[in-house]
N, C-alpha and C positions, 0 to 999 in steps of 0.2 A: 279398593276399586275406585271410589270417587275422589280419593286423595289426589290421584294423577289429574283428574279433571279439574279439581279445585285449584291446583297449582298452575294450570294453564288458562284460567279464565281471563276474559278481556278486562281492561281497566275498569275498576268499579264493581266488577263481578266477583265478590268474595263471600265465603262463608266459612265458619270455623270447622276444621276437621273434627269429627266427633260431635257435631251439632245435633240438637234434638230433632227427632223425626215426629212430625205431627200426625201422619197417617193420611191416606188418600181421601177419607171421608171428610176431613176438614177442608180439603181443597174444593170440594163440592159447594161449599157455602158461598164462595166468591166467584167460582168458575162453573156455574150451572150449565152454560152453553156447551162447554167441553164435556162435562160429565154426562150430559143427557144421552149421548150416543156412544159413550165410551165402552159400554158393555158389548158392542159389536166389534170393537177394536181388538186385533190380535194381541196387543199389549195388555189387555184386560185379563188374559189367561194367567199371567203371573200374579195378579192381584187376587183373582178368584181362587187360586190354589190355597192361599193362606198358609203355605208351608215354607215360604222363603224368607230370608232376612230382609229387613226394611230397605236396605240399600239396593236391593235387587227386585223390589216389589212396587208396582203401581207408579204413581206420579213421581215420587221421590227417587225412584231408580234412575231417572233422567235429570230431574231438576234439583236433586240434592236435598238434604234435610230442610224441612220447611218450618221448623219451630221459630227461628229468628225472623223469617219472612212474615209469619202470622203475627208475631209479637209486635212487629214494626208496621202493622196494618197494611201489608201488601207492598212493602218497599222492595223494588225489583233488584236492588243491589244486594239483598240478603238471600237471593235464590239464584239458581242457574237459569238465566233467561236466554234462550237460544237466539232470540232476535239480536242480542248484543254480542254473540260469540263470533269469532273469526272462522272462516271456512275450515281451517285445519282442526280447530277445537270442536266444531260440530261433527266432523268425521271421526275424531277420537272418541267422542261420546257415543256415537252410534255403534262403532266397531267394538265397544266393550262387549256387546251381546252378539252383534252380527258379523264378527270377524272370523268365524270359524268355517263359514260356508265356502265351498270350493269355487263357486261362481263369483265370489268377491275377493279371491285370493290376490288379485292384481290391482285392486282398486286404488292403492296409493300411487301406483305408477301409471295410471290410466290417463288418457287425454282429458277426461272430464276433471279429474282432481288437479291436474297441472294447470287447468284453466279456472280453478276455484269454483267449479261446479260440484257441489256436495249434496248430501242426502236431502236436506230440506229444500233444495231448489226444485226437486221433482216430487218428493213425497210430502204429504200433509198428514202428520201424525194424528192430529185431533179431528180434522174435518176433511177427510178424504172424499173425493168425488167419484171414485171408482170402486167396484165391489172387491177388487183384488189389489194387492201390493200397496195399498194406501197412497195411490197416486193423487196428486193435486188436481190433475185434469186427465182427460182421456190421453192415452199414451202418445198417439200420433201428434196431438196438439202440443204436448209437452216438447216433443222432439222438434217439431216445426218451429217453435218459438225461437230456437237458436239456429237450426239448420234450414234456413230459408231457401238456399239453392237446391237442397234436396226436395223441398216442397214443390218447387217449380218443375223438377224432373218428374214428379209423380203426376203432373198435368200433361205429360207427353201423350201422343196417340196410343202408344203401346207401353205398358208399365206393369209392374207387380201391383196387385190390387190391395194396397194398404188403405187408401181412402175409402174403399168399399167395405173394409173390415174383414176381408178374407184372410189376410196375414197381418202381422204387426212388426214393428221395427226389431223387437227383441227375438223374432224368429231367426234373424241373421246376425244381429249385433248383441254384444254383451255390454250394457251401459256401465257395468261395474269394473270393466277391464278384462280383456281377453288375454290368454296365455301368449298369444302372438299378436300384440296390439297393432302392428303395422301390416301384417299379412303380406309378406313378400316385397312390399313397396315402402321403403323406410321413410319416404317423404310424405306418406299419406296415412297417418294414424287414424284408423276407422273402427277399432275395437271389434273387428269381425269375429264372431263366435266360431266354434269348431264343431264339426260333426265327428263321426267315428274315425278313429285312426288318424287324428290330426288333419282331417280333410276340411275343405271349405263347406260352409253351411248350405250352399247350393245343392249339394248331393243328397241332402235329406229329402228333398222333393224330386230332384232329377236323378233318380237312382240308376237309370239306364246309362248315364254318362260316367258311372263310377269306374268301371273296369275291374281289374287290370285287363289290358288288351295286348294281344300279340304284337300289333303294330300301333305304337303310341303316336299321337300327334304332340310333338314336344311342347308347344306353348300351353296345352291343357295341363300337362303334368308339371311343367317347370314354373310357368308364370301364373297359371290359374285362370279361372273363368273370365275375370275382368279384363284380361288383355284383349279380348274380342267383344265382350258384352258390357253394356251399361245396366247394372242390376236394378236401378230405380226406374228408369224410363228412357225411351229412345224413339226416334221417328221410324225405326225399322221394326218390322213385325217380329224379328228374332232378337230384339233388344241389342242389336249390333251397334258398335261405335261409329259406323259409317252408314250412310243412307241406303247403299246397295251392297250386295254380297261381294262382288269382285273387287271393289275398292278396299274392302276390309282385308281380303286375301292378299292383294297386291302390296300391302305394307311389308309383308315378309317375302312373298313369292314375286319378286320384282325383276326376274330375268337372271338371277344369279344361280349358280350351281346347276341343279338338274331341272330348272324351270325356264321357259322362254322359247323363242323360235329357234334358238341354236342349241338349247340344252339337250341332254340325254337323260333318259330315265332308267328304271330298273326293270328288266335287264337290258341296258344299252339300246333303248328304243327312242327314236326322235320324238320330241314333244313340241308340237306346233300350235300353241295356244295364241291365236291372233285375237287380242281383246277387242279389236274393232268389229269382230264378228259377233252378232247377238247370241249365237249358240254357246259362246264361251263366257258370257257375262253373268251367268248364274252358276258359279262353281259347284254348288251343292247339288245341281241336277245330276252330275256324274259322281262326284265325291260325296256320297250320301252319308257315309260313316265318318264324318269329319272329326268327331271327338275321339275316335279310335276304332280299330277294326281287328277282328280275329281271323280275317280271311284274305285281305288284300293290302299290299304295301302302300297303294295310292288311295286307300280308303274308298274304293269303289264298292258297289253293291256285292 
């Protein structure tokens, strides 16, 4: 187990394979601040069981055999000090135990890992500030520390209520790597999580938009919600990418095909949408079932 970790330690971080284990109670002598609350830590469960081998129990399951470290009066080069490890080495150490969970199956190819953001950048194993997941800070504050542009979007007039604590980032994103890390747009890796049947996480809450529908709106099914909506925040009440509805629709329905003053619809009826007329500037006043309809080709009521 720890042989692989020992082989990949940073310069100066070495210990002998098969070194003597001192036991976690010895660690308490010099590290009382860590031990004080360790009984609340999920990692304490392995120590409390008393049935596991030393290399998989307590402090030394992560930091390696502590005998030489104790004998050298706390010499950091005689123990696995995570502060001196490279990002890849930290990841390898944590995945010894946490590598079998499906939610972390793609962590090695995630955008976080590729940017050298690893477990200890977000998690505080000894002194977590949150009741769950051993996070170093509240989740949104952790995410905002890197994703400053997203933080600005959550200050928009209309947004998902992350700042208010109604939802959190991991309701939509998998920080450990999604099965489809780019979600349809190869240039924008966002580690968007998945709902049922490989669907976008939006449909977990907006279930009425799921379908299937007799008449599909192609962008919804092919390109996904973000082709029209800004999920973090928008100046539009519907989180649209444009300030008013008709400017959003006109990005696709711009006079081609069956739309426009000279177009024809189904079945062969003239369509005369004069966008200078205020009556036609709120498309969804008529096309109310814009995400898909079981009754009308044009998504009318």
